[in-house]
Structure formats: C-alpha cells, structure tokens
C-alpha positions in Angstrom: 101.8 34.0 98.1 104.8 35.5 96.0 107.8 33.8 96.3 106.5 31.4 93.3 107.4 34.2 90.8 110.5 35.1 91.6 112.3 32.3 89.4 111.2 33.3 86.0 110.9 37.3 86.8 113.6 37.8 89.0 116.2 38.9 86.9 116.4 39.5 83.0 118.1 36.4 82.4 116.2 34.4 83.9 113.0 35.6 81.9 115.1 35.2 78.8 115.9 31.8 79.6 111.8 31.2 80.6 110.8 32.8 76.8 113.4 30.6 75.4 111.4 28.0 77.2 107.7 28.9 75.7 107.2 26.0 73.7 107.3 23.3 76.2 105.7 25.4 78.7 102.9 25.6 77.0 102.0 22.3 75.7 102.6 21.5 79.8 100.4 24.5 81.3 97.6 25.2 78.5 95.7 22.2 78.5 95.7 21.8 82.1 92.6 21.4 84.0 91.8 22.1 87.6 89.2 20.1 89.5 86.3 20.9 91.5 88.7 19.9 94.5 91.1 22.2 93.8 88.9 24.9 93.1 86.4 24.7 96.2 90.0 23.9 98.3 93.7 24.6 97.8 92.6 27.7 95.2 90.4 29.4 97.9 92.9 28.8 100.4 95.7 31.1 98.0 93.4 34.4 99.2 94.3 34.4 102.9 91.0 34.9 104.4 87.7 32.7 103.4 84.8 34.9 102.1 82.4 35.1 104.3 79.0 33.4 103.7 76.1 35.7 104.4 74.5 35.6 101.5 70.5 33.4 101.0 67.8 33.0 98.1 66.4 36.0 98.0 69.8 38.2 98.4 70.8 36.3 95.0 67.7 37.7 93.3 67.8 40.6 94.4 71.8 40.8 92.7 70.1 39.3 89.5 67.5 41.8 89.2 69.7 44.3 90.1 72.5 43.3 87.8 69.3 43.4 84.6 67.3 45.8 85.3 69.5 48.4 84.3 68.9 51.6 81.8 69.2 48.4 78.8 65.6 47.9 78.5 64.9 51.9 78.8 66.8 52.0 75.4 67.0 48.8 73.6 63.1 48.0 73.9 62.3 51.5 71.4 64.8 50.6 68.7 63.7 47.1 69.0 60.3 47.8 68.3 60.4 50.8 66.1 63.0 48.7 63.4 62.7 45.4 64.0 59.7 43.5 66.1 56.8 46.6 66.3 54.2 45.4 69.0 55.9 41.1 68.8 58.7 43.2 71.0 57.2 41.3 73.7 57.6 37.9 72.5 61.5 39.4 71.4 61.8 39.8 75.3 60.2 36.8 75.9 62.7 34.6 73.7 65.3 36.7 74.8 64.5 36.0 77.8 64.6 32.0 77.3 68.1 32.0 76.4 69.0 33.8 79.2 67.1 30.9 81.2 68.9 28.0 79.5 72.5 29.7 80.1 71.6 30.6 83.8 70.5 26.3 84.4 74.3 26.0 82.7 76.0 28.2 85.1 73.9 26.7 88.5 75.1 23.3 87.4 78.5 24.6 88.0 77.6 26.9 90.6 76.1 24.4 92.8 79.5 21.9 92.0 82.2 24.4 92.7 80.2 27.5 95.1 83.6 29.8 94.0 84.2 33.2 92.9 85.6 32.3 89.9 82.2 31.9 88.1 83.0 30.9 83.9 86.6 31.3 84.7 86.4 28.7 87.1 83.9 26.6 85.3 86.0 26.3 82.0 89.5 26.0 83.6 88.5 22.7 85.0 87.4 21.7 81.4 89.0 22.9 78.9 92.5 24.4 80.9 93.8 27.2 81.8 94.5 29.0 78.3 90.8 29.0 77.0 90.2 30.4 80.2 92.2 33.1 80.9 91.4 33.9 77.4 87.8 34.2 77.9 87.9 35.4 81.7 90.5 38.3 80.5 87.6 39.8 78.2 85.1 39.6 80.2 86.5 41.4 82.5 87.6 43.7 79.7 83.4 43.8 79.4 82.9 44.4 82.6 84.9 47.1 82.8 84.6 49.2 79.8 80.4 48.1 79.9 80.5 49.3 84.2 82.5 52.9 82.4 79.6 52.7 80.4 76.6 53.1 82.5 78.7 54.9 84.8 78.9 58.0 82.4 74.7 57.0 81.7 73.8 57.3 85.4 74.9 61.5 84.7 72.6 61.9 81.5 70.0 60.1 83.0 70.8 62.1 86.4 70.3 65.3 84.5 66.8 64.3 83.2 65.8 63.5 86.5 66.5 66.8 87.5 64.8 68.5 84.5 68.8 69.8 83.4 70.8 69.5 79.9 72.9 67.2 81.2 76.3 67.3 79.0 75.7 71.3 79.2 75.6 71.5 83.5 76.8 68.0 85.0 79.9 67.6 82.8 82.5 70.2 81.6 84.6 69.5 78.4 88.4 70.1 78.1 89.7 71.3 74.7 92.8 70.4 74.1 91.5 66.4 74.1 90.3 65.0 71.4 86.9 64.3 70.4 84.8 61.8 72.3 87.3 61.8 75.2 86.9 65.4 75.7 84.2 65.8 78.3 84.8 64.9 81.9 82.4 63.2 83.9 82.9 63.5 87.3 79.6 62.4 88.8 80.7 59.3 86.8 84.1 59.2 88.8 82.2 59.8 92.2 79.6 56.9 91.6 82.0 54.5 91.0 84.4 55.2 93.7 81.2 55.3 96.2 80.4 51.9 94.9 84.4 50.9 95.4 84.1 51.5 98.7 80.8 49.7 99.6 81.9 46.7 98.3 85.3 46.7 99.6 83.7 47.0 102.7 81.2 44.9 103.1 79.2 42.0 100.7 76.2 41.5 103.2 75.5 45.8 103.1 76.2 45.9 99.8 73.5 43.1 99.5 71.0 45.3 101.1 72.0 48.5 99.6 70.8 46.4 96.4 68.1 45.3 97.6 66.7 48.8 98.6 67.4 50.0 95.3 66.2 47.6 93.2 63.1 47.5 95.8 62.4 51.1 94.2 63.8 50.3 90.6 60.9 47.8 90.7 58.4 49.7 92.4 59.4 52.4 89.7 59.2 50.0 86.8 55.2 49.1 88.0 54.4 52.4 88.0 55.6 52.2 84.8 53.4 49.3 83.7 50.0 50.0 85.5 50.0 53.6 83.4 50.9 52.1 80.3 47.7 49.7 80.7 45.9 52.7 81.9 45.8 55.0 79.8 47.2 52.7 76.6 44.9 51.1 73.8 44.8 47.8 72.2 44.6 48.7 69.1 47.7 49.9 69.4 49.2 46.3 69.5 48.3 45.6 66.0 47.4 49.5 63.5 50.2 51.2 63.0 50.7 55.4 63.2 51.0 55.6 59.7 49.1 53.2 57.7 51.2 53.2 54.9 53.9 51.1 56.8 53.0 47.7 57.6 50.4 46.6 60.7 49.3 43.6 62.6 51.0 42.8 65.9 54.1 41.3 63.4 54.7 44.0 61.3 58.1 42.5 60.2 57.2 39.4 60.5 59.3 36.1 62.1 62.5 37.6 61.1 61.9 40.6 62.9 60.8 39.0 65.9 64.6 37.2 66.3 66.2 40.3 65.1 64.7 42.2 68.2 65.6 39.2 70.6 69.0 39.3 69.6 69.0 43.4 70.5 67.2 43.1 73.7 69.0 40.5 75.2 71.6 42.8 75.9 69.5 44.0 78.8 69.9 40.3 80.2 73.3 40.3 80.8 74.3 40.4 84.1 72.7 37.4 85.5 76.1 35.4 85.6 77.4 38.1 88.1 75.8 35.9 90.6 77.3 32.9 90.5 80.9 35.1 91.4 78.9 35.3 94.5 78.7 31.3 95.1 81.7 31.2 97.1 79.4 33.9 99.7 76.1 31.9 99.8 74.9 30.1 102.8 73.3 26.5 101.7 74.8 26.7 97.6 72.9 23.2 96.6 69.3 25.2 97.4 69.9 28.9 97.3 71.8 29.1 93.9 68.9 27.6 91.6 66.2 29.5 92.8 68.3 33.1 92.9 69.9 32.8 89.4 66.9 31.2 87.4 64.8 32.8 89.9 65.6 36.2 89.1 65.9 35.6 85.2 62.2 34.5 85.4 61.4 37.9 87.4 63.2 40.1 85.0 61.8 38.2 82.0 58.0 39.2 83.3 58.7 42.5 83.8 60.3 43.0 80.9 57.6 41.6 78.2 55.3 43.5 80.3 57.2 46.8 80.4 57.4 46.2 76.1 53.7 45.5 76.2 52.9 48.6 78.1 54.8 50.7 75.9 53.6 49.1 73.1 49.5 49.7 74.1 50.6 53.7 74.7 51.9 54.2 70.8 52.6 52.9 67.6 55.2 51.0 66.9 55.9 53.6 64.6 55.5 56.6 66.4 58.0 55.7 69.5 61.4 57.1 69.6 64.0 54.8 69.6 65.8 56.4 71.7 63.8 57.1 74.6 61.0 55.1 74.5 59.3 55.0 77.5 59.2 58.9 78.2 58.8 59.9 74.9 55.5 56.9 75.3 54.3 58.9 77.7 54.5 62.4 76.6 53.0 61.7 73.7 50.5 58.6 74.9 49.8 59.1 78.1 47.6 62.8 78.1 51.3 64.3 77.4 52.6 63.9 81.0 55.7 66.3 80.1 56.7 65.2 84.2 57.2 61.1 83.2 60.6 62.1 81.5 61.9 63.3 85.0 60.3 60.0 86.3 61.7 58.1 83.9 65.5 59.7 85.0 65.4 59.1 88.4 64.0 55.4 87.6 66.7 54.9 85.4 69.7 56.4 87.9 68.4 53.7 90.2 68.5 51.1 87.7 72.0 51.6 86.8 73.7 52.4 90.4 71.7 48.6 91.1 73.3 46.8 87.7 76.9 49.0 88.7 77.0 47.7 91.9 76.1 44.1 91.3 78.7 44.2 87.8 81.8 45.9 90.4 80.6 42.6 93.0 81.5 40.2 89.4 84.1 41.8 88.1 86.1 42.1 91.1 85.8 38.6 92.6 86.3 36.9 88.6 89.3 38.5 89.0 89.6 37.2 92.7 90.1 33.7 91.5 92.5 34.5 88.4 95.0 35.4 91.3 94.7 32.0 93.0 95.7 30.4 89.6 98.7 32.4 89.1 98.1 33.4 85.4 98.0 37.2 87.2 100.1 38.5 90.0 98.6 36.4 93.1 98.1 40.0 95.1 94.9 40.6 93.4 94.0 37.2 95.0 93.8 38.4 98.8 90.7 38.6 100.5 90.9 40.8 103.5 90.6 39.1 106.9 88.1 42.1 108.5 85.9 42.6 105.5 85.7 39.3 103.6 86.5 40.8 100.6 88.6 41.3 97.6 89.5 44.2 98.7 92.8 44.6 96.4 91.0 43.3 93.0 87.8 45.2 94.2 89.9 48.8 94.6 92.0 48.1 91.5 89.1 47.5 89.1 87.0 50.4 90.9 90.2 52.9 90.0 90.5 51.4 86.3 86.8 51.9 85.8 86.6 55.7 87.3 89.4 56.6 85.2 87.8 55.4 81.9 84.3 56.8 83.0 86.3 60.7 83.6 86.2 61.1 79.8 85.8 58.2 77.6 82.2 59.1 75.3 79.2 56.6 75.9 79.4 55.8 72.2 82.9 54.5 71.3 82.5 52.5 74.9 79.2 50.8 73.6 80.8 49.9 70.4 83.2 47.9 72.8 81.1 45.6 74.9 78.8 42.8 74.8 80.4 40.3 72.6 83.1 39.0 75.0 79.5 37.8 77.1 77.9 36.1 74.8 81.3 34.6 73.7 81.5 33.2 77.5 78.3 32.3 77.6 78.7 29.8 74.6 82.1 28.5 76.3 80.4 27.5 79.7 77.5 25.7 77.6 80.0 23.8 75.2 81.9 23.0 79.0 78.3 21.6 80.8 78.2 19.2 78.4 81.7 18.2 77.8 81.9 17.6 81.9 78.8 15.5 81.9 80.2 13.6 78.7 83.8 13.6 78.9 85.0 14.5 82.0 88.7 13.8 82.7 90.7 11.0 82.8 87.1 8.6 82.6 86.2 8.4 78.7 87.3 9.2 75.5 86.7 13.1 74.9 86.6 13.0 70.6 83.1 12.0 70.9 82.2 15.0 72.7 84.8 16.9 71.3 83.4 16.0 67.8 79.6 16.4 69.0 80.1 19.9 70.1 82.0 20.9 66.4 79.5 19.9 64.5 76.5 20.9 66.1 78.6 24.1 66.3 79.4 24.5 62.8 75.5 23.7 62.1 74.7 26.4 64.2 77.3 28.5 62.3 76.0 27.6 58.7 72.1 28.8 60.1 73.4 31.8 61.5 75.2 33.3 58.2 72.4 31.9 55.6 70.1 33.7 58.5 71.6 37.2 57.8 73.2 36.7 54.6 70.6 34.8 52.2 68.0 36.7 50.1 64.6 36.2 51.6 62.4 33.3 49.5 61.3 29.6 49.0 65.8 28.7 48.8 66.3 30.2 51.6 63.7 28.7 54.0 64.6 25.2 52.8 68.3 25.6 53.8 66.9 26.6 57.0 65.0 24.0 57.5 68.0 21.7 56.4 70.2 23.3 58.5 67.7 22.9 62.2 66.9 19.3 61.0 71.0 18.3 60.7 71.2 20.1 64.5 67.9 18.6 65.9 69.4 14.7 64.0 73.4 15.8 65.5 71.9 16.1 69.3 69.8 12.9 68.9 72.3 10.9 67.8 74.7 11.8 70.2 72.6 11.4 72.9 71.4 7.4 71.6 75.1 6.7 71.4 77.3 8.2 74.4 76.5 8.1 77.9 77.0 10.4 80.5 79.7 10.1 82.2 78.7 11.5 85.4 76.2 13.0 86.9 75.6 16.3 89.8 75.1 15.2 93.0 73.0 17.9 93.9 71.7 19.6 90.8 72.4 19.7 87.3 71.0 20.1 84.2 67.3 18.7 83.0 67.6 17.7 79.8 70.7 16.6 78.6 72.2 17.3 76.0 69.3 19.2 74.8 68.8 22.4 76.8 72.9 23.2 76.9 72.6 22.1 72.9 69.4 25.4 72.7 72.1 27.6 74.5 75.2 27.1 72.0 72.4 27.6 69.1 71.1 31.0 70.4 74.1 32.1 71.3 75.9 31.4 68.3 72.8 33.3 66.7 73.1 36.0 69.0 76.3 36.6 68.2 75.8 36.5 64.2 73.7 39.8 64.9 76.6 41.8 66.6 78.3 45.0 64.6 81.8 44.3 63.0 83.3 46.7 65.5 82.5 44.2 68.0 84.6 41.1 66.2 87.2 43.6 65.3 87.7 44.4 69.2 87.7 41.0 69.6 89.9 39.7 67.7 92.5 43.0 68.9 91.6 42.2 72.4 92.1 38.5 71.7 95.2 39.2 70.0 96.6 41.0 73.2 95.7 38.5 75.7 97.7 35.3 73.9 100.3 37.8 74.2 100.3 38.4 78.2 99.5 34.5 78.2 103.0 34.1 76.3 104.9 36.6 77.4 103.8 36.6 81.1 100.8 34.2 83.0 102.4 30.3 81.6 105.7 31.1 82.9 103.8 32.6 86.6 102.0 29.5 87.0 105.0 27.3 85.3 106.7 28.8 88.5 103.8 27.9 91.0 103.5 24.6 89.4 106.8 24.0 90.1 106.6 25.5 93.7 103.9 23.1 94.2 101.3 25.6 94.4 99.5 24.4 91.4 99.3 20.3 90.0 99.6 20.2 86.5 96.5 17.8 86.3 95.2 17.0 89.3 93.2 14.0 90.0 89.8 13.7 88.7 88.6 11.5 92.0 89.4 14.1 93.8 86.2 15.8 92.6 83.7 14.2 95.0 86.2 14.8 97.8 85.1 18.7 97.1 81.6 18.1 97.5 81.8 19.0 101.3 82.9 22.2 100.6 79.0 22.7 99.5 77.4 21.6 103.1 79.0 24.5 104.7 
C-alpha cells in the first residue's frame, strides 16, 4: 500500500525532480475525477478489511439526532431571540431546519448512489475532481477537530453546572507560565475525548448503542424542558415585551430579524452530514439512508421549534439571558426553580457527549477515505480486520482533538469553526446539479457550469445587499429584482438543459429547484458569518493548497503511475458500482 509513495519521496533529489514537474502533474491530477464504481470498489479495497454493514435506519436517526442536538441549542436560541428574532425565533428554527433538510436531500442522493465513508469528500471528488475535493475535505476535517475540541471543553463547563460547582475554578487548573487563552488545562475534556476515541475504535455497532442510550436520555430531558415551558409559561410573552419601551409583537425585529436569527441557529443543525459518512456501514443503503438522514433532520427541527416556543412562553424575549437562556428562563419564569440550572447542565452534558461521539465517528471516516485517494498517507485508510473500524484515522484524530482541547480556550476555538461546513454544503448542492445535468464524458458541461456561476453570483449579490444596503424602498426593490432574476435563471436552465442522467434508487425531487434553493440559503448563511471566520478560511485554504502542491499531487501522481489510481475512470463503469448498494 505504501510502495507508490517511494518514487517522488524516496530521496531528496527525487523530490526536487517531482517539484520541477509540478505544473504537468497539476494539470493531470487536479481535475481528475473518480467514479461511483471506483469509490465503491477499488478505493474501498485500499483499506484492507471492509467496514461491517450493521446499521439500519433507526441507527442513522439516532446518529443524526445525537450529532445535531448538542449544546448549541442551549446557547444559540437565547442569542437569536434576544438580539434578532424575538418570539419569532420559532420561525428562525423552522427556516434553518428547512435549509438543513434541503442540504440533507443533496447528501442523500450521493450517499445512496455511493454508500462509502467519504461523505462530501467523495461526492466532490467524483464531480469536480481531486483538488476541490481535497480543499473541501481538509477544511471539513479541521472544522471537525476544532469544534470537537470546543465541545469537549464545553462538557467540563456544563458538568460543573450540573454538579453545582464553579466549573473554571474547580474542574480546570491554570498554568500561569502560558499565555492567556491557552493556560487553562482541561483534563476532563481530554479524558472524554480519549474515552470516546476508544469506543469508536472498538466497534461502530457498540458506538451506535451508546449513542442511542444517551440520545434517548437527552430527548427525555428536552421533552421535560418543553412540557415545563408550556406548563409554567404565559402566552402573552409571545407578543408583549418585559419592558414596554422595547418593540413588541411576535415579530419585534421584523422579517429581517427572523432570517438573521435563522443564520445564527443554523449552526445547531450542523452534524447531519456526519451521518452520510456512515453509509459504508449501512444495510440496504437505498432504503435506510433516505429515512435516516431526512428523518433525523425533521425530528430535530420539531424538537428545536418546540424548545424555542417553550423558552418564549416562560419569559418575554427582552428578559431572556442570551448566554444561558433555558436555565435563566426556568429560574425567572418557572416559579424560581433554581435546581433547573443543574438539570440544564446535566441535559447539555449528555447532548455534548452524543454530538461529540457522532462528530468523531464522522471525522475518522472522512480521513479514512481521503487516505484511500492517496492525497494523504495511505496509513490513514487502514480498516482493522478485527474491529472493522478505521482505527488509524480514529486514533490519530482523537489524540489531535484531545491535545487541542487540553489547553485552548473555548472562545478561540469557536471563532475558527462553521464556515468550512457551510462551504461544503454549498459545494455538495452544486455537485448534485452538475452530476445530474453534465456527468463527465456524456454532455457539454458549460451550460450547467454557466448556470451554477450565474445563480451563485445572483445569490451573492442578494446577500451583500441584505447585509450592507441601507433600509428603505430602494433596498426592497433591489432584493426583489435579485429574487426575480434568480428564479428566471433557474427556470431558463430547467427548460433548456435536459437531465443527462437520473439516479436509479433515490434522487433529489424537483430538480433543479431544491438544490438551487440550498445553494441560495447556504450563500445567505455564509454572508452572516464574522470576519475572523473568513480570515481563518482564507489562511487555512492557502495552507491546504500549499500541502496539495508540495505533497498530495505528487503522491496521487505516483499512485496513478503505479496503477493504484486512474487519471479519469470511464464513466460507463459507474453503473457497475450500483451492485455494491445491494449488499
């Protein structure tokens, strides 16, 4: 498995020769695409043993719910209600849930066609080629690692709340020789990450059982929050502010506040994409994946809307604590139930463990499949014959996550995540349209590429106007014009460009409308992110490009020359890979 890397990296002179040949290798490898057949057969064989197919639709729903319903909702709901949407935060969650469901449809079409562990990396690799797949996959893995480290440190804080202790003082210790932001050592976060790493290395099936148990307990806690909220709440809080001088009504900040709130709470839905990385371990993927992915998003959307409604019933929006909305609402609105803060801490702790477990499962499978593509060392692709899990990728990323979680402050980590996930969702929506209308070698790709460019540009102009144009009739006219233009572009494409292929088992309905709406919503949500997110994305993307040019393109070029990879597999072989779905 390692022999292909010896040509370019065996000696220093060999590497210098490889660097001098970089332009030719980039032209050959950067846009090289894989196929469904390649991903489901030859690439999977590079892991040695197969991952065991042991998961059904209820396991996927459990993973999806566990991955999404973490600690995020306990923070984002308060900030979205207090600062942006008011009681209409319920609609913000519904809009964000719709956006997540549309993206989930795009993921599902690919996951059913290619039931492999690569998720978005594999989907983009078979559509837009190796380079874009590497850039998006690397960004997604780093987002996983950093967000998992942040979530693990959040577990310590919520555990302290559940125990009634001051979390920072009692459960972490400070090393004064280190700079601020990196000097609070969190051994509990490290222990949680390493324990979950052991579990996911041991067995995916046992990981599913653990996730299911914790998810059920967490949902029971959420149901408790919802019931008490409506029981102790008052319907007048949906329309009357606590301070009469503040804006009232169900929409105190108008329609723009609802959409800005949706952009904020959407981060609570990120996690469903990890379910697609379980596809290689699913029995009857064509049946179980659509139910598992879509079902988990719908269930979580209902839970989030009910939680937001119960919070709004307990307190007027202008009295909600932006940082601790539920514990504050219980204490102030539910007859001063001070013990509720302990309950919130306990429930959030369970949610953190489940979301961390699912995310760590997902990140390991992404790394495993990136290893199969030979753009990172093939050591990461190994699947252990006894456990049927990607043990090397799981262990490496688990230790990496634990190291970061040990000393890096939560706020520093949170400034570095989210943009990569939204970028990947945007890319997958583009990929599903491109693959339907312009599969490689069968039709002219330029009409489809032109449509994707024009629609994305129109969506970007709408987003910039929404964010920066001054309020008034001119802004409303320009926004309306952008919407009309976007609809016209989609309609023209739909009428003039026929679909070149249709999925055999399951496909996104109402093509190209649903993926187009997903593209628009993801661009709109990307426009709501702060400047540090874009700085991080730009800097890290430059580093990823550098790694690709200095290492990855030479490694995959060697693999192609040795017959491990093909430069561009025959598209007609795609249908042969469908047999793998019937396993």
